[in-house]
C-alpha positions in Angstrom: 105.8 83.0 47.0 108.3 84.1 49.6 107.5 86.8 52.2 109.0 90.2 51.6 112.2 91.0 53.4 111.6 93.5 56.3 112.8 97.0 55.7 115.6 98.5 57.9 113.0 100.6 59.7 110.8 97.5 60.4 113.9 95.6 61.7 114.8 98.6 63.9 111.2 98.8 65.3 111.3 95.1 66.0 114.7 95.5 67.8 113.3 98.3 69.9 110.2 96.2 70.8 112.4 93.2 71.8 114.7 95.5 73.9 111.6 96.8 75.8 110.2 93.3 76.3 113.6 92.1 77.6 113.8 95.1 80.0 110.3 94.4 81.3 111.1 90.7 81.8 114.3 91.6 83.7 112.4 94.0 85.9 109.7 91.5 86.7 112.2 88.8 87.5 114.0 90.9 90.1 110.7 91.4 91.9 109.7 87.8 91.7 110.3 86.9 95.3 107.4 85.0 96.9 106.7 83.0 100.0 104.6 80.0 100.9 104.2 77.5 103.7 106.0 74.3 103.0 104.5 70.8 103.4 106.4 70.4 106.7 105.2 73.8 108.0 108.3 75.9 107.2 108.4 79.3 105.4 109.8 78.9 101.9 111.1 82.0 100.1 111.2 81.6 96.3 113.0 83.8 93.8 116.4 84.3 95.5 118.2 81.6 93.6 117.6 78.3 91.9 116.0 76.6 94.9 113.8 78.0 97.6 115.2 79.0 101.1 113.1 77.2 103.7 113.3 77.7 107.4 111.0 77.2 110.3 109.4 80.3 111.9 111.8 80.4 114.9 114.8 80.2 112.5 113.4 83.1 110.4 112.9 85.1 113.5 116.5 84.4 114.7 117.8 85.3 111.3 115.8 88.5 111.0 116.9 89.6 114.5 120.5 89.4 113.1 119.7 91.6 110.1 122.0 94.5 111.3 124.8 92.1 112.1 124.5 90.5 108.7 124.6 93.8 107.0 127.7 94.9 109.0 129.4 91.6 108.2 128.7 92.0 104.4 130.0 95.6 104.5 133.1 94.5 106.4 133.8 91.7 104.0 132.6 93.3 100.8 136.0 93.1 99.0 136.1 89.3 99.5 132.5 88.7 98.6 131.2 88.0 95.1 128.0 89.5 93.6 125.5 87.7 91.5 124.8 90.0 88.5 
C-alpha cells in the first residue's frame, strides 16, 4: 500500500519547518569562527573561508595593531573590492 499524499497544509508546514531550519543553520555558520594552536605553534583561525588562517603570535599582534589602517583601506577602496555573500 502506498503512503497517502501529504495535504497542502502539511506541505506548507514542512516548508516552514525547512525554512526555519535553514535560517538556523545559516546563523550558526556565520558565528562558526574558532581558534586553535597549530602543530607548529601558530594561531589558526577557522571559519573565515575554506582553509584556516594561520600566523605566529607576533604576526597576529602586528596585524591587529594595523586594524584601524586596514579598516580605512577597505573603506577607501570599497568600490573596487568584492564581497563574499
